[in-house]
C-alpha positions, 0 to 999 in steps of 0.5 A: 931324325928318327921316330919316337917308336924307333927310339923306344924300340932301340932302348928296349932291346938295349935294356934287355941285353943289359938286364941279362948282363946285370942279372949275371953280375948281380948274382955273382956279387950277391949269390941271390937270384932275387937280389940280382933280379931286383938290382937288374930290373931297377937298373933296367927301368931307370936306364930305359927312361933316361936313355929315351930322355937322352936320345930326345934331347940329342935329337934337338941339338943341331951340332954335328948334324949334316944335311 
């Protein structure tokens, strides 16, 4: 089992990578830096929250774990 701090650190690093990628994709589709950043920040924040929740739920599930 990993600590909450480690889970959050992993989520933040993943979301920063996603922020860069989503900003580039958003800019390609909208042609607007503001629109791209709004889209990517919204995606990043919701993704971060749901990733942490998802990880915490899976930590409680014993299926597939070995001792």
